[in-house]
C-alpha positions in Angstrom: 51.3 122.1 58.7 51.9 118.4 58.4 55.6 118.6 57.4 55.9 120.9 60.5 54.4 118.4 62.7 56.3 115.2 60.6 59.6 117.2 61.4 58.5 117.6 65.3 57.8 114.2 65.9 61.3 113.5 64.2 62.9 115.8 66.2 61.5 114.2 69.4 62.3 111.0 68.6 66.4 112.0 68.0 66.0 113.8 71.4 64.5 110.4 73.4 67.2 108.0 71.2 70.0 110.2 72.8 68.5 110.5 76.3 68.1 106.2 76.2 71.6 106.4 75.0 73.2 108.2 77.5 71.2 106.4 80.6 72.6 103.1 78.9 75.8 104.4 79.5 75.5 106.2 82.6 73.9 102.4 84.2 77.0 101.2 82.5 79.3 103.7 84.3 77.1 102.8 87.2 77.7 98.9 87.3 81.3 99.6 86.4 82.2 101.4 89.0 80.2 99.3 91.2 82.2 96.3 90.5 84.9 97.9 91.3 84.1 98.8 94.3 84.6 102.5 93.7 81.1 103.2 95.3 81.0 107.4 95.4 81.4 107.1 91.9 78.8 104.2 91.5 76.5 106.6 93.7 76.9 109.8 91.4 75.7 108.0 88.2 72.7 106.1 90.1 72.4 109.9 91.5 72.0 111.3 87.7 69.9 107.8 86.7 67.2 108.6 89.4 66.8 112.2 88.4 65.8 110.9 85.1 63.9 108.1 86.4 62.8 108.9 90.2 60.2 105.9 90.1 62.8 103.3 89.3 63.4 101.3 92.1 66.0 99.5 90.9 68.0 102.5 91.0 66.9 103.8 94.1 68.1 100.1 95.6 71.4 100.3 93.9 72.0 103.9 94.8 71.1 103.2 98.7 73.5 100.2 98.6 76.4 102.6 97.3 75.6 105.0 100.1 75.7 102.0 102.4 78.9 100.9 100.7 81.0 104.2 100.9 80.0 104.8 104.5 76.9 107.7 103.7 74.7 105.7 106.3 72.3 108.5 106.6 71.7 109.0 102.7 71.4 105.1 103.0 68.9 105.0 105.7 66.8 107.7 104.6 67.1 105.7 100.3 65.9 102.4 102.0 63.1 104.0 104.1 61.8 105.9 100.8 62.4 102.7 98.8 59.8 101.0 102.2 57.5 103.7 102.0 57.0 103.4 98.1 56.2 99.8 98.2 54.3 100.4 102.2 56.5 97.8 103.9 
């Protein structure tokens, strides 16, 4: 029983490390695309990150800015409103 619990913990930790590595890679891709003014690609990367971490306001704000700069103004407006409502502004 104890070996099973240890194995389960090791597997869970491995999955968390792999997920964290994937998220870091996606974040780097998002920032690189943004720096290259490829806002559509940056938005796609930030969208992936937002799915995994929906409460991360920095990701949400970056996504809203990508929408704005890529001309997706309705998505940008909605994203900014959502951020304001979270912060009760």
